N, C-alpha and C positions, 0 to 999 in steps of 0.2 A: 178599859180598853173593849170593854164591850157595847161602852154608848157609842164610841166611835166608831164598829165595824154596824150599828147599826146607822147608824147615819148616812155611814158610805151605801150599805143598803139601798135605804127610802133613795140619797138622792141617784142609784141605779137607775131604780124604779121611775122619778118622775124622770129624768136623760126617756126614758122609752112611752109614756105618756098613762104611766099607773100611780095611785097614790095608795094603793094595800099588795098582800102578796098572802098566801098561805104556803108557810113551809110545812114539808113534808119529810124530809131527808134529818134522821135522826142527828148525822156529823155537823153539820147545817145547824140546826137545833141547839148545837147543841157550844159552835161556833160563835155565835150567835149573842146567845144567853148563858152558854156556860155550864146547860144539863143535859145530862145524858140518858137518851131511856131505848131500849130496843124492843121497839113493844108487840115482835110476832104481829098477829093480826088482826090486834086492838088500831083504833086510833088515837094517833098521835099527831101534833100540826100546832102551830105559832104563827098567831095572826098578825100581820105586821100591818098599821094603819098610818096615814099621815096626820101628824097632833094625837096620837092615840097613845097609851102605854100598850104594849104588845099584850098580847095574850096565846097564852099556854094551855091546848084542851089535852090534857090526856087524862085515863085511868086514874082511878085510885087506886088500883095499886099497885102505882109507883110512884117510889119519893123522891122528889126533887129538891132543893136546897133551895133553904128559906129563905136568904138573902137574894131572890133570881128577880134580874129589872123587867119584871115583867107580872103580869097579875097570870093566876091558877083558877083555867076555869076542871077541873073533876067531873065525871062522871061514873056510874058502877055499868060494872056488867052488865047489859039487856036497856040500861041506859041511851040516849041519844046524843050522842056529841057535837050532828054536823051542828046541831039544832045551838050548844052551844056556838061551835064557830059562824054561823047562820050571824047571833045576838052581838055575837062584835065585829060585824060585817057594813059596810056603807053599802046596801043592795040598788042603793040609784050610783055605783061607782064599777068599773070592772075591774074583776078581778085578776093579777098574776100567780098563775099553778107551774111549783116546783112539776121538776118532773118523774119525781117520789109519789105524785099524788096516784092514789088510785084508781081506775075509773068506777070501783062499785062505790067509793066514795064521792069524787065529782061527778057523778050525774044525779045525785043525790040533790047534789048542791044547786043545781041546775036545775032540774025539775021544783024545787024551793024561790025557785028566783032570788040565791039568798047573793047575788052581782047583777051589776049590766050587763055581763059581758065578762067570758072565761080566755085568759092566753097563757101560754106558753112561756115565762119569765123566768126560770132557772138562770140563768147568764148572770143576772142582776146581783142577785148571791153567789156566784160560782164565780165571776170578775174579783171580789173583794175578797174569795180564798182562793186565788190562786195569786195575791201580793204579800206577800208575810207580814205583816209586823213584830216587831222587835223582837216582843212574847214568845215570839211562834218560830222564829231564825233561831233562838236558841235554843228551843224545844229539836227542830231536827239537828242543832249542832250536835247538841248530845245524843241524839239517836241513831247518829250515825257513829258520832264512839266508840258507841257500843258494841254495832254494827260488828266494827272494826278490829275491836277487843275480842269482841267473838269468835269472829273467823280465826285469830290466830289459835284460839280452844278447840275449835271443829276439825280445821287439816291434823290435827293429832289423834284423834277418830279413825281415821282412816286408815285401816292394813289389811293383811291376805286374805280373804274369802270370806269380808262383813258384805252384812247387807244393806240396799238400799236405809230399808226401811228401818234395820238394828239405827245405823246413824241420824237417821232423821228423828227416830224418836229421843235423840241423847239433848236435842239442839236448845229447848226449850227451860229445860233443864239449869243449861250454861246461860242459856240471856239471863233467869230469873236472879241465877248468882251475884251476873253483873249488872243489878238495878233495874232492867225492864221487865213490862209486866209478859211474858210471852208472845208470840207471831205479830206481825205485822199479817203473816198471809200464812195460809199451807209451805214450805219447805222445796225445795227444787232439791232432790242429791241425786244426781246421775252418773252412775258408772259406762264408760268404752261408750258403744254406738247408739246406749239409752240417751245421751250428752243429743245426741240428732235432734231430738223431741225438745223443740224447747218450752214446749209443760208439759214433760215428763212428770210425774206421782212414783214417789222412791216407792221401790218394789223389793222383790227377791231376789233380787240380780247381784251376784255374788263380786268383791272385788277380785280383779286380776291382773298379773304384773302388762305394766304396757298399759294399760288403760288409761285416760283421761277419768276428770272427777272435777265434778261442777256442782255447785254451790250455788243458786240462788239462796236467798236469804234475805229476812228483814227483822227486827223486832218493834214493837208499838210504846212508847218507852214516854209516861206524862200526858199520854193519851196519844203522840204524833207516831208519825210510820218510819223507819227508816228500809232501807233496800241497795243493796249490791248484789254481786255476779262477780265467781271468780272461778277461772277452771286451772286446777292441778293436772298434772300427771303424775301415777301411781311408777315408777321405774323411770329406765332411760328413754327421753321423748324421741320420737322417730323425726326424719328429716322432712315430714309431711305435719307433724303434729308443730312442729317450730316454726315450719313455715306458714300453714293455721292460726298459730297464736299469734303470732309475730302481727301480720295482716292485719287482726282483731284488738292490738294494743294499739296500735298506730291509727287506726280508725276511731277510736278513745280518744288519742292522744286528738288528733283533725280536727271533732267534734268539739273538744275542751276547751282548743285551743282559741275558739271562735266567735266563745259565747259571752255576747255582749249584748248590753242594751240597742233597740232596731237592729240588731239580727234578727231573721226570721227564723222560724221553726223548720221549715220546708231546705233552708240552708244548711244547717243542722246537719239534717241529715244527708244533704246532698253531701256534705263534706265528707262527714263517713263515710258513707257508698260508695263512694270515689275511689277511695284509697282500695276500698276493698275489688271493687270491679278491676284497679288495677293491677293484682294482684291474680285475678282469673277467678275468683270467685262469685263474681256479681250476681249469680244465679240463687248460690245459698244463703244468700242475706233475707231470710224469709219473711222478716215482720220488719215494724216502725223502729223509728233510733232510741225513742221515749218514751213518758207521759207523767203528768205534772203528780206532784204528792202532799202529803202534807199530814189532816186529820184519818183520811184516808189514804192505801196506798196508791191505788190508780184517783187522779181529781180527772176531773172532764179538763178537754186541752193537749192533745199530744204533740210529741214532735216525730215531726210527718211529712211525705213527700207533698200530703195537700193541704197542709198546715201554712196559708203563709200568711200570720200578721206578727209579727215583729214580737221581740221576748222583752223585757219591764225587768224592773226594778223586784225584787220581794218574790220574784217567780222562781218557782223551785221542782226539778225535774229529774228525769233519768237521761242518762248518757249509756245506750246496752245494746252494742254491734255483736253481732253472732255471726257464724259461722258452719252451718249446719247439713256434715257430710249424709246421709241418709244411708246405713247398711256398716260404719266406720265409725267418726265420734263427730263432737260438737263441742266449738269455743265459743264463750260469750265475757266479755268481762263489762262490768254497770258499777257506772260514780254518780251518787248525785250532785249536784250543781245549784248552787242559788245566787240568780241573777243580783250583781252589787250596780254602783253608778256608772262603772265605765270600766267591768268587766262579768268576769263571776267569779264566784269563791265553789273551791271543790271541796264537798261534805267528807269524801272517804282519804284514808291517806295509808290503806292498804294496799302492798306492794301489788305492781297489774304484771311484772314480766315473769313467765313461763317458771315456774316452782315443780323440782322433782320432793315425793311425797314418795318414803320406803320404811 
């Protein structure tokens, strides 16, 4: 598995005229060699070089599996990790760098003439990560199934007078009971007018009859991320709430129905946006349709009006249209889809119709 991923990245580098790269993104390093380290302020880097075994440069404080398919070069606090990087590089060749390489490390490497040139090459890894292999597809399915089961539990936490923060504080325990490692991102729990803020942080707002209840939640399971949004109503929905919820649901369906290899990301965004515009709420759909997902909850390659690349088999991303009416309420319905050879597999099965909580 890791050999194939490394081979793909090296092929991607070769297509860009590069024979070596320094990868500093912790999740990309995990993807390539199976070791996850969150280094904080310390240097962490994986040197990829054609014809050579990869070299992982990390502080000796961090433990990694003994059976990694790479050489490990350790340094102590006060040591010089960039000397280890330079030793692993071909100074006569250009170096591809990823977007996580901080200037405080890049500039000293340039001053050392550690390579003949330096260029951004994140896409060589990002493109590989965007195409999920069989093991990743299975992990994404499992994480989303857990998220579906969790949503059924989360709705039971809702009662009159409870605060957003009180509900949000109980979610991680439920995820862990279901076998996940915890949240894949800070959960969004929004009541009433707060749901009109797409990135609202749960606070002391208390639930009242007639409020919408929006859950945007995800778990991390076996390192892979889930992400799903459902919007409920506490009490009998108003006609306006039903109208908005129905428009968002139909927008979600329209985009999901279109997903297939060769369809452009911008076409998916357009399909959802047209439904909402026709319903008269186009000005209130204020964000892109979705984002790619995997080891990170947000991975490069969004589902937006400006992304005109075609979707391809193995890609996994969210479909999450929304309508946000300031001072009133908001509705978002989000699912993850996995692109297949002839269409897509929807990873979430939790109902999308409006649900009344009481």
